[in-house]
Backbone as ProteinMPNN parsed JSONL, in Angstrom:
{"seq_chain_A": "MGGVTYADATAPAQPTPTIQWNHPLGEVVTALAAAGMRTHSLRELDGDVLQEWPMMVKCEDGLYRMPPDGPSLPLMYVLRAWREG", "coords_chain_A": {"N_chain_A": [[63.204, 113.803, 115.998], [64.733, 116.482, 115.071], [65.552, 119.966, 114.197], [66.786, 122.906, 112.441], [65.552, 125.873, 110.381], [66.776, 127.086, 107.707], [66.275, 129.717, 107.454], [65.572, 130.799, 109.883], [67.387, 130.223, 112.512], [66.771, 129.811, 115.372], [64.188, 128.784, 115.401], [62.122, 126.268, 115.899], [62.316, 123.564, 113.802], [59.849, 121.508, 111.794], [59.268, 118.003, 111.798], [60.128, 116.374, 108.515], [59.767, 114.576, 105.747], [62.578, 113.465, 103.866], [64.354, 113.529, 100.716], [67.587, 112.266, 99.507], [70.403, 112.608, 97.757], [73.26, 110.686, 96.764], [76.066, 112.544, 95.429], [78.939, 111.682, 94.226], [82.18, 113.587, 94.47], [83.788, 113.312, 92.381], [82.052, 113.197, 90.319], [80.574, 115.393, 90.413], [82.644, 117.108, 89.605], [83.402, 116.279, 87.048], [80.821, 116.856, 85.854], [80.675, 119.429, 85.774], [82.803, 120.136, 84.211], [81.822, 118.761, 81.678], [79.782, 120.526, 81.239], [81.07, 122.651, 80.285], [82.705, 124.174, 81.987], [85.043, 125.855, 83.977], [86.891, 124.426, 86.645], [87.948, 126.556, 89.115], [89.084, 126.457, 92.006], [89.171, 124.031, 94.683], [88.253, 123.068, 97.605], [88.299, 121.015, 100.474], [86.406, 120.871, 103.438], [86.756, 120.245, 106.94], [84.629, 120.882, 108.633], [81.151, 120.938, 109.08], [78.034, 122.64, 108.72], [75.672, 121.486, 109.806], [75.171, 119.191, 112.63], [76.017, 116.266, 112.04], [76.14, 113.699, 113.346], [76.12, 112.408, 116.652], [78.508, 112.596, 118.078], [79.563, 114.738, 116.912], [81.312, 118.124, 117.63], [80.616, 121.252, 118.365], [82.336, 124.19, 117.217], [84.134, 127.053, 117.747], [83.882, 128.765, 115.292], [81.307, 128.128, 114.704], [80.791, 125.717, 113.323], [80.353, 122.342, 113.019], [82.491, 119.757, 114.004], [84.387, 116.573, 114.007], [85.26, 115.041, 117.209], [88.175, 116.063, 118.947], [89.817, 113.654, 119.346], [88.95, 111.674, 117.246], [88.488, 110.875, 114.022], [89.482, 112.82, 111.416], [87.471, 114.156, 109.091], [86.695, 114.997, 105.618], [83.908, 116.949, 105.317], [82.684, 119.042, 104.277], [82.636, 120.719, 100.908], [84.01, 123.317, 99.056], [83.602, 124.502, 96.069], [84.98, 126.235, 93.382], [84.195, 127.559, 90.213], [83.708, 128.336, 86.6], [82.528, 129.538, 83.543], [84.153, 130.403, 80.891], [84.511, 132.831, 78.511]], "CA_chain_A": [[63.866, 114.516, 114.875], [64.785, 118.024, 115.101], [66.391, 120.622, 113.296], [66.377, 124.259, 112.2], [65.4, 126.03, 109.04], [67.841, 128.041, 107.166], [65.454, 131.225, 107.562], [65.621, 131.457, 111.462], [68.133, 128.935, 113.228], [66.34, 129.728, 116.692], [62.795, 128.472, 115.112], [62.074, 124.737, 115.647], [61.817, 122.671, 112.413], [59.104, 120.48, 112.037], [60.019, 116.945, 111.09], [59.547, 116.323, 107.308], [60.377, 113.477, 104.84], [63.732, 113.96, 102.836], [65.026, 112.512, 99.776], [68.651, 112.732, 99.192], [71.464, 111.489, 96.731], [74.884, 110.861, 97.038], [76.865, 113.042, 94.81], [80.318, 111.876, 94.56], [82.913, 114.608, 94.302], [84.214, 113.18, 91.041], [80.897, 113.313, 89.667], [80.237, 116.932, 90.496], [83.664, 117.834, 88.822], [82.886, 115.935, 85.58], [79.583, 117.297, 85.326], [81.038, 121.023, 85.471], [83.689, 119.856, 83.053], [80.957, 118.645, 80.865], [78.903, 121.963, 80.831], [81.989, 123.471, 79.703], [82.861, 125.256, 83.092], [86.477, 125.473, 83.982], [87.155, 124.389, 87.935], [89.362, 127.228, 89.8], [89.537, 125.987, 93.156], [88.14, 123.071, 95.275], [88.704, 122.888, 98.912], [87.629, 120.415, 101.667], [86.396, 121.201, 104.701], [86.651, 119.348, 108.043], [83.477, 121.132, 109.481], [79.907, 121.026, 108.745], [77.032, 123.419, 109.256], [74.874, 120.505, 110.339], [75.612, 118.276, 113.3], [75.496, 115.069, 111.373], [76.436, 112.679, 114.093], [76.03, 112.962, 117.998], [79.906, 112.954, 118.673], [80.226, 115.954, 116.502], [81.235, 119.171, 118.622], [80.407, 122.757, 117.549], [83.429, 125.097, 117.276], [84.167, 128.477, 118.08], [83.22, 129.424, 114.277], [79.941, 127.753, 114.52], [80.835, 124.493, 112.387], [80.645, 121.043, 113.88], [83.604, 118.902, 113.844], [84.624, 115.499, 114.607], [85.893, 115.479, 118.366], [89.892, 115.778, 118.742], [90.593, 112.232, 119.068], [88.368, 110.997, 116.124], [88.941, 111.105, 112.641], [89.434, 114.215, 110.434], [86.705, 113.723, 108.012], [85.909, 115.926, 104.743], [82.265, 116.947, 105.77], [81.68, 119.857, 103.188], [83.443, 121.057, 100.31], [83.901, 124.634, 98.415], [84.288, 124.563, 94.747], [84.603, 127.813, 92.58], [83.921, 127.095, 88.617], [82.842, 129.112, 85.888], [82.587, 129.325, 82.325], [84.949, 131.252, 80.057], [84.067, 133.395, 77.002]], "C_chain_A": [[63.74, 115.9, 115.214], [65.625, 118.74, 114.141], [65.931, 122.022, 113.497], [66.127, 124.624, 110.693], [66.392, 127.08, 109.195], [67.247, 129.27, 107.353], [65.899, 131.601, 109.096], [66.235, 130.116, 112.219], [67.599, 128.818, 114.62], [64.845, 129.206, 116.242], [63.105, 126.944, 115.147], [61.731, 123.971, 114.193], [60.711, 121.637, 112.485], [59.622, 118.938, 111.198], [59.3, 116.66, 109.844], [60.24, 114.889, 106.584], [61.454, 114.12, 104.125], [63.851, 112.893, 101.879], [66.601, 113.102, 99.363], [69.319, 111.85, 98.57], [72.716, 111.95, 97.03], [75.354, 111.23, 95.565], [78.623, 113.219, 94.634], [80.971, 113.187, 94.168], [83.398, 114.552, 92.762], [83.092, 113.511, 89.954], [80.266, 114.886, 89.479], [81.108, 117.462, 89.464], [83.286, 117.545, 87.285], [81.916, 116.555, 85.19], [79.72, 118.771, 85.033], [81.902, 120.747, 84.312], [82.805, 120.036, 81.624], [80.323, 119.776, 80.13], [79.755, 122.902, 80.431], [82.681, 124.451, 80.952], [84.339, 125.05, 83.533], [86.556, 125.446, 85.807], [88.623, 125.531, 88.4], [90.05, 126.836, 90.979], [88.589, 124.78, 93.89], [89.142, 122.864, 96.582], [87.843, 121.835, 100.014], [87.735, 121.005, 102.789], [86.084, 120.131, 105.885], [85.44, 119.694, 108.884], [82.057, 121.353, 108.624], [78.882, 122.129, 109.266], [75.725, 122.61, 110.379], [75.487, 119.474, 111.416], [75.212, 116.93, 112.807], [75.221, 113.903, 112.188], [76.603, 113.297, 115.617], [77.327, 113.167, 118.444], [80.38, 114.05, 118.092], [80.314, 117.018, 117.754], [81.231, 120.451, 117.922], [81.585, 123.357, 118.436], [83.348, 126.213, 117.249], [83.472, 129.273, 116.682], [82.158, 128.808, 113.888], [79.821, 126.469, 113.466], [80.921, 123.26, 113.543], [81.527, 120.11, 113.23], [83.42, 117.49, 114.597], [85.491, 115.777, 116.011], [87.483, 115.132, 117.997], [90.334, 114.494, 118.703], [89.77, 111.239, 118.276], [88.875, 111.326, 114.777], [88.778, 112.426, 112.092], [88.698, 113.747, 108.997], [86.612, 115.165, 107.193], [84.51, 116.077, 104.659], [81.592, 118.039, 104.617], [83.079, 120.034, 102.139], [83.101, 122.616, 99.324], [84.568, 124.376, 96.986], [83.967, 125.788, 93.793], [84.877, 127.36, 91.101], [83.331, 128.143, 87.972], [83.291, 128.953, 84.34], [83.167, 130.427, 81.417], [84.159, 131.438, 78.622], [82.656, 133.867, 77.154]], "O_chain_A": [[62.685, 116.395, 115.611], [66.344, 118.137, 113.345], [65.08, 122.405, 114.3], [66.436, 123.816, 109.818], [66.772, 127.72, 110.175], [68.144, 130.11, 107.425], [66.514, 132.633, 109.368], [65.549, 129.119, 112.445], [67.891, 127.769, 115.194], [64.163, 129.334, 117.258], [64.074, 126.427, 114.592], [60.588, 124.04, 113.74], [60.802, 120.857, 113.432], [60.257, 118.917, 110.144], [58.069, 116.647, 109.852], [61.22, 114.326, 107.072], [61.303, 115.287, 103.763], [63.574, 111.707, 102.052], [66.752, 114.255, 98.958], [69.127, 110.636, 98.617], [73.162, 113.04, 97.387], [75.137, 110.474, 94.618], [79.348, 114.203, 94.779], [80.267, 113.939, 93.494], [83.402, 115.543, 92.032], [83.337, 114.038, 88.868], [79.626, 115.328, 88.526], [80.655, 118.144, 88.545], [82.942, 118.41, 86.48], [81.992, 116.937, 84.022], [79.015, 119.322, 84.187], [81.521, 121.316, 83.29], [82.905, 120.922, 80.775], [80.285, 119.991, 78.918], [79.305, 124.024, 80.196], [83.167, 125.527, 80.604], [84.78, 123.91, 83.384], [86.257, 126.519, 86.331], [89.818, 125.393, 88.139], [91.275, 126.825, 91.093], [87.39, 124.679, 93.629], [90.344, 122.601, 96.602], [86.66, 122.092, 100.238], [88.742, 121.564, 103.224], [85.226, 119.261, 105.732], [85.151, 118.932, 109.807], [82.057, 121.949, 107.547], [79.061, 122.455, 110.439], [75.128, 123.062, 111.356], [76.445, 118.849, 110.962], [74.119, 116.473, 113.14], [74.286, 113.148, 111.923], [77.094, 114.407, 115.825], [77.395, 114.022, 119.327], [81.451, 114.513, 118.484], [79.582, 116.888, 118.735], [81.889, 120.604, 116.892], [81.835, 123.23, 119.634], [82.358, 126.64, 116.654], [82.684, 130.206, 116.835], [81.916, 128.854, 112.682], [78.769, 126.292, 112.851], [81.447, 123.316, 114.655], [81.359, 119.714, 112.076], [82.612, 117.255, 115.495], [86.354, 116.655, 115.982], [87.936, 114.335, 117.175], [91.291, 114.23, 117.975], [89.847, 110.046, 118.567], [89.771, 112.16, 114.651], [87.794, 113.083, 112.434], [89.231, 113.143, 108.066], [86.49, 116.244, 107.773], [83.892, 115.318, 103.913], [80.445, 117.995, 104.171], [84.216, 119.646, 102.405], [81.949, 122.877, 98.977], [85.755, 124.113, 96.791], [82.833, 126.191, 93.537], [85.924, 126.739, 90.915], [82.524, 128.867, 88.555], [84.289, 128.314, 84.007], [82.455, 131.421, 81.272], [83.513, 130.66, 77.921], [82.056, 134.342, 76.19]]}, "name": "protein", "num_of_chains": 1, "seq": "MGGVTYADATAPAQPTPTIQWNHPLGEVVTALAAAGMRTHSLRELDGDVLQEWPMMVKCEDGLYRMPPDGPSLPLMYVLRAWREG"}
């Protein structure tokens, strides 16, 4: 297990246990609405800052994507929301 840190991408990260939760997109948008926030834009991206699977290729923009002959998957999203008033 390897990786990098957010502070220094050249420094090797030590393997550490992680706990992760799946937050479906609908759940995130619904939580924002319940908190009184208005969604301005939501954009899915086919690239990720991490190489989640070995077959992913690093592209010129520095993001990892599925290979050209593989499926195009939404790997990250950008959501802009704010509370009015």
